[in-house]
C-alpha positions, 0 to 999 in steps of 0.5 A, spaced: 805 248 932 810 243 929 817 245 929 819 249 923 823 245 918 830 247 914 826 250 908 822 254 913 828 257 916 832 258 910 828 260 904 833 264 900 839 260 902 843 267 905 849 267 910 844 270 915 839 264 914 844 259 914 846 261 921 839 262 923 838 255 921 844 252 924 842 255 931 835 254 931 833 248 927 830 243 931 829 247 937 823 248 941 820 254 944 824 252 951 830 251 948 830 257 944 828 262 950 834 259 953 838 261 947 835 268 948 837 268 955 844 266 954 845 272 948 839 276 946 843 280 942 846 275 938 839 271 937 834 276 936 837 278 930 836 271 927 829 273 927 830 278 922 833 273 917 828 267 917 822 265 913 815 268 916 813 261 918 819 260 922 819 267 925 812 266 927 814 260 931 821 263 934 818 270 936 814 267 941 820 264 945 823 271 944 817 274 947 817 269 953 824 271 954 822 278 954 816 277 959 821 273 964 825 275 970 831 273 966 830 279 961 831 285 967 836 290 965 837 287 958 836 293 954 839 289 948 833 284 948 829 290 948 832 294 943 833 288 938 826 286 939 824 293 936 829 292 930 826 285 929 819 288 928 821 294 924 825 290 919 819 285 919 814 291 917 817 291 910 812 285 909 806 287 914 802 281 912 807 276 915 806 280 921 799 278 921 799 271 924 803 274 931 800 281 931 796 281 937 802 278 941 807 283 938 802 289 940 801 286 947 809 285 948 810 292 946 805 294 951 808 290 956 815 293 955 812 300 955 809 299 961 815 296 965 820 300 962 824 301 968 825 293 968 829 294 962 832 300 964 840 300 964 845 306 963 847 303 956 840 303 954 838 306 947 835 313 948 831 312 942 828 305 944 822 308 948 820 312 942 821 307 937 816 302 941 811 308 941 811 308 934 812 301 933 805 300 937 802 305 933 803 302 926 801 295 929 795 298 931 794 301 925 795 294 922 790 291 926 785 296 924 787 296 917 790 289 915 794 289 909 791 286 902 795 280 900 797 281 892 793 276 890 787 279 893 788 286 890 784 288 884 787 288 878 791 294 875 788 295 868 789 301 863 781 301 864 782 303 871 786 309 869 782 311 863 778 318 863 771 317 865 766 316 859 772 314 854 773 307 852 781 305 852 778 300 846 
């Protein structure tokens, strides 16, 4: 997968997208993972504010970081990752290309909870992962339809049976 372009990171030209573009543009997975290692709280949030293609690319760096030894006791990364997925669930079709990776990462985090545990941990974080994983598994079994594949909404669909709207 090629590096995301400026246009793939910054779709709507919002301040958050500009910041994400400034920080991530031209960075490969190893460089992005190093950024998460440096300050996971700061860079995790950027994943909410980039276009879907850039998200698909850079979420892998966040996942690599979470699965590394460097993420031990990084409760901010775990909480931030949950927030990213919750944010992205508003447009579930955009999660489909990385859905399996997200599911396995949620399972990884849940099964290795002690690795991330910290006195500063959000007490709701584990429950959030249970809910998030259930939603992701539902998406896996019932993929969202793209708007172009939905049946057209017409008056005929809602007209009483046996009567013609014409």
